[in-house]
Steps between C-alpha positions, in 0.01 A plus 500: 500500500712750313712343227872580511645716227677331211837617633457246780472196275715196569817461294447317172784266595300390805168463318665279237711297744395129491519489881251789527277348233491166684426672834212693342354191333499324837376817673789460740473847646772440757749440217352789298538745788858385565590542132338844490695603809832368371474597133284815504586646840135499609507415868215330693360826637480637145343175374238529775423862410477433127284188536278628784620229739627528857880485544459209742302307236773556242758383754301182571475426127874549449570273798271232355252513789204617292361458151310757296206340319221757463466622141457865599829488695677343200359776279630763744847345486492496120397866490721614787821337376416530131520126436322433167167328557573191288801416720267452798218337305295821486339687215701777336517794743380844391845658549665250261367689197694815420272805463662571163379164376144542618264514204190713525219284364295634216146602562310174456266478209140544595329171556124512489310288748135550407373288791662733756515848346122570499484411870799721591364788294170482686654526845541839672852626567655500846437874540129453427490216755642739760242769416212254523632365831518853637139569402364169629325462832729305730300443813694247703380274772599181681385293202754677279780408737375141516501481120858629485616253764330222303691607188829485690424147623427398140824662379702297751327177395574569135858597585552157663351322201647695208760748627475876513630609159163529325328593827715804574328756267164436664647527851686822420187644342295426809775640723490829307122504526510458879776761540286737295207437735723598792538850357141579597374569849360184663369406844777351713385133473484518118828688474678245718342216305623647171851542642497135606385387153759720326771351723391148407493583127845661517639192678344271241651709221838482671460125535434455125818695424693297758375177344620633164842577658459872425626591842528878475136533396396255770680698768336824382150354534579329831620835633180667378296229672695553822424872493129444439478256791692738725248778426231299678744349755435144380809351660411140420481581129824698523655184643360306206656737245836500678491119497449509121797732466706265719417206275602702195832581667572127541448455126736788432761329720489782753454303822598793722220709350261206529568462871470874568167519315344198669617624841325830428192302397498314830536828691195639319301185569581502870400867524164435333190426701363152445780351288406135455720192550469420127656836408780447751563148367529630143745772608711253700529282191615797291761563770610137462546557124723802568716312753523200265617722216769632736596139576425537873384153606416566866305821431309330218400208722393740777281699259346178364416391856340839568291474183367158605435623854297796376313275257412264784317787674263565209133462589187498286374837621817697427433825306757421232541757221393363161852538362646239737237232439736322257736412787346169599665180616621391152665840452664481844636155419631584152662822622666304779636263240622786281678662796682172568572472128657846495734381776595192297315268741349294220418197715275716719358700209395222262221327700352833611479647149369169360226482763387859441506454122263204527250724683535807278193602300521391136396845370798673663727447201773740610522361853506140377772572245704706745486240776556207262825653374608551860423133568696396191799703618501333842470156340793582273705612801433159654622320187151388396547590134210295361254631759617858453454488124160334536387767747625780274333341197166494682546870580537603135125498432437741789797715398364525146153596625615808691686813393762540774865592453553394860395144415713517185798599714455193723469280192825641362677448834395134506602458137843647574546280809424201279811572289727233656232235438394616154580164337296296747188347334264680739668834427486436124127424528442815706682721253309345210170572675617851593576574134148390409312691771718809556744518206598860575654398830767290324525682168861571424619254766743251347398140527739263677 
C-alpha cells in the first residue's frame, strides 16, 4: 500500500489528545475513525482509501457492528492515517523517522570467520554455475519429473513442520531451474509436466510469502503459478491457486475480493474434466470463509452444507490431485469450526475445533498452533477464561517450533482479546509462560 505524504498527517493536537490516546490503546477503531473524521476532516471514504479497506467496512466499524483485529489491518491503519506505531501497540513505523535524521551506518569492520571463509572461497560463483549448467547434459525423462514431484511433497511436509522461511531459497532455486528447463524444446508430455511442476513450485513460493504475511510477494508468485497452470489448461490447479488467493484476501480483510476469487475458482473447477468431490468440498469451505468474513450468516451456512455434501460423495478410487490430499475429515471439521468462529458462533465452533485438534498429526506444528489459538479464542468468547488460557498455553510449544508470521498474528490477536481479563490468575500464568517461550511477542508490552 502506498504511504500517504507527510502533508496528510493528523494534527498534533489530535495525536496528543488523551481521548485519542485512550482510543488507540484500546484499539477502538470506531472511536478513532470518528475522531479522525471530526478533528482532521478525513471522511470514511478517505479512511477506506488510505487504509486499503472497503467503505462499507469502515462504516460498520464506525457504527460499532464490526471489530478490526488482524495485525496487518492495524498496521495499514497506522500507516494510512499516520498514527504512530506505539499508540497502537506496534513497532515504530518506517515513516516515523525523518530522512534527515537517518544515519548511514559505517562500513562494518571486517570480521574473519576462518571456519566459513575457506568453504566460500572454494565455491564457484553464480555465473560459473550458469555456464556449467548450460554445458551439462540435461536429458529428461519421466523419472526426472517424479523426482521433482517428490521434492515438492517433501517441501510441503517441511513447511507444515517448520514453516517456509528457511525453505523458500531452496524452493525458489528449484523453480528457476525448472523454468530454465522450459526454455529448451521438449516433447509435449515432458513440457506439460515441467509446466505443472513449475506451477506447483510457484504456488508453494507464494504460500511461504503468504505465511510470512508478505502479501505483495505472495500475490506475484500466485499469479505466476496461475499463468503456468493456464498454459497447460490445468483448470483444477488454477482453481487451487485462486483458492489460495481467496484465503489471503480474507487475511487482508478484503472479503469482497475473497468471494470473487473463490467464485472464479469454483467456475474453473466446474469447467475442468474430472474435478473430484474433495476439490469441490475444499472450494466450498473457502467460500464459507469469504461469506463469514463478510458477516453473511445464511450464505456461510449454505456453503458449509455444500462442503459437507461434496465431502460425503468422496470415494476411495477418486483421482484426487496430490495438492488436495490434506483436505481430510479433520480438516473439514476444523474449517467448519473456524467458519462458525468467524461469524461469532462460538458455541458451534468450539467442539468442532477441539475434536479436529485432537486428531491432528503431532508433527504439523503450524496447523496445531493455528487451530489451538482459534480454539482458545472461541473459549474466551464463551467466557471460559481458564480453558482458553490453558489451550493457548499448550499451543505455545508448537508456535515456537515453527516460523510463521501467520501463527504469530493469531497469537497476538488472542493476547489482545485477553486484555479485559489480564489480571485473572489463568491469564497471568499464560503471559508468564508466553514471556518464557516467545518473549519477542510481548516485548515492549506493558504489564498490567
